[in-house]
N, C-alpha and C positions, 0 to 999 in steps of 0.2 A: 515356834510360834505359840504353842500351847503354854509354854512357860511365860512368855511375854503377856499373853492374854490373861493367864491366871493372875499375874502381877497386877495388871490393870484392874481386874475384877476385885482383887484384894484392896487396892487403893480406893476404889469406889465404896466398898463396904466400910472401910475404916474412916473415911472422911465424909461420907454421905453426899459427895459431889463428884462430878467428873474430874478425873485427874489430868494433870498436864502430861502430855505424851511428848517425849523428845523426838527429834528427828532420828536419832539412833534407834529408838524403839520402833519407829515406822520402818526404817531400813531393815532392822532385824526381822520384823514380821514378814516383810516382802521377800527377803532372801530365804528365810526358812520355808515359806510357803512355795517359793519357786523351786527350791531343792526337793521338797516333798512332792510337788507336781511332777517333776522330771522323774523322780524315783518311782512314783506311781505309774507313770506311762511305761517305763521300762519293765516294771513288774507285770503289768497287764499284757504287754507284748510278749514277755517271757512266758506267761501263762498260756497264751494262745499258741505260741510256737512250740511249747512243750507238748501240746496235743498233736501238733504237726509232726514232731519228732517221734512220738509213740506210733502214730500212723505210718510214718516214714520207715520205721523198722519193719513193719509188716509189708510195706510195698517195695522194699529194697530190690527184691527180685521179681516183682510183679510184671515188669514190662514184657518178659517172654510169655508169661501166662496170658496176659492181655492180648498179645499178638496171636496166640494160638486159638483164642476164643472166636467163635463165629459172632460177628458184631453186626448190628443193624447199619444200614447205609449212612445214617445220621450220627453215628458214633464218632467222637473226635479222635484224632491221632493221640497215641499215648504220651508223646512229648508235651502236649498242651496242659496236662493235669498239673504238673509242677508249678509253672508260672501262675496259673489261675489260682491254685490253692495258696501260693505265697501271698498274692495280693489279698485274698479273702482273709487269711489269718491276720495280716496286718490291719485290715479294716475291723476285724473282730476285736483285736487288742485295743485299738483306738476307741472303738465304741464303748467297751467296758470301762476304759479309763475316763471317758467323758462322764459316764454315769457315776463312777466313783468320785471323780473330781467335784461333781455337782452336789452329791449327798453323802459321800463317805460310804464305807462298807456297811456300817450299822444303819444308815439312813436308806440304803438301797439293798438291804440284805437279800430279799426275795429275788430281785432281778439279777443280782450278781451271783448268788448261789445257783440259780437256774442257768445262768451263762456257763458256769463251771460244769454243771451236770450235762449240758448239751455238748460241751467239749469232750467229755468222757464218751458220750455216744458217738460223736464225730470220729474219735480215734478208734473206737471199737469196730466201726463199720469196716474199716480196711482189713482188720484181722479176720472178721467174719467172712468177708468176700474173698480176699486174696490168699490168706493162709489156711483157713479152715474150709474154704470153698463151699460155703453153705448159702446157696442162692436164695432160698425161701426165707431163711433167717435174716440174711442181709437186707432183703426187701422189707420185711416186717420191721427190722431195726431202723432202716432209713425213714420209714413212715413215722416212727416215734421221734426220730431226730428232727424231722420236718416240723412236727408239732411243737417240740421243744424250742426250735429256732423261732417259730412264729410267736410263741408265748414270750420268749426273751425279747424279741423285736417290739412287741406291744408294751411290755414293761419298760424297756429302754426308752421308747418313744414318749411315754408318760413323764419320764424324768428329763430327757433331753432329746429333742426331735432329731437333731443331727445323729445322735447315737443310734436311734432307731433306723434312720435312713441308711446308715452305714451297713446295717445288716440285710438290707434288701437284696444286694447282689448275691450274698451268701444264700439267702432263701431261694432265690431264682436258680442258682447253680445246683443246690441240693434238690430242687424240684426236677431239674433236668437229670441229675444223677439218679433220682428215684425211678424215673421213666427208663433210663438206661439199664439200671439194675434189673428191673422187671423184664425188659426185653432180652437181656443177656441170659438171665435165668431160664426164660422160656425157650430160647434158641439153643441153649447148651445144657439140657437137663441131665445128661450123663456126667458132665464135669462139675456142674454146680448143683 
């Protein structure tokens, strides 16, 4: 698409008037932009699910540890986390893609870099809690993560309201996870 647009711009500069654009030019621009959009969607989904994979490495053997912890009565069963996080990572990837599609990376650099930073914190929490078993640090880290998600949501909302709205379930789940982290750290001080 860039090559076609560069060609159109060159024609305008050379002739001083709008060029005639053939149907083939229009089709080429549409096809290229469609392929780029699909590639972008796949790239942002891959980015989100890469964070899931990093966290997944840490939580691969966490189900036994989670069962052994004394949990508050409102703690969900361990099997629920996988499906919930799968949906949330998909929503995150689509949200980032919507922002990228709207402005490109350079036009939404701050929002998209912040999105990537919060993904790093997202993946780190699982290691801190399940592998290193550091309850206080996990709670402090999830509070930082919560702030990063909120900031990302606000920046996404300013670019594309749907993108911001897609992060609301993520923020809600991490709010719940923060409360659960605090409760489990307090109930299990010798383990966490």
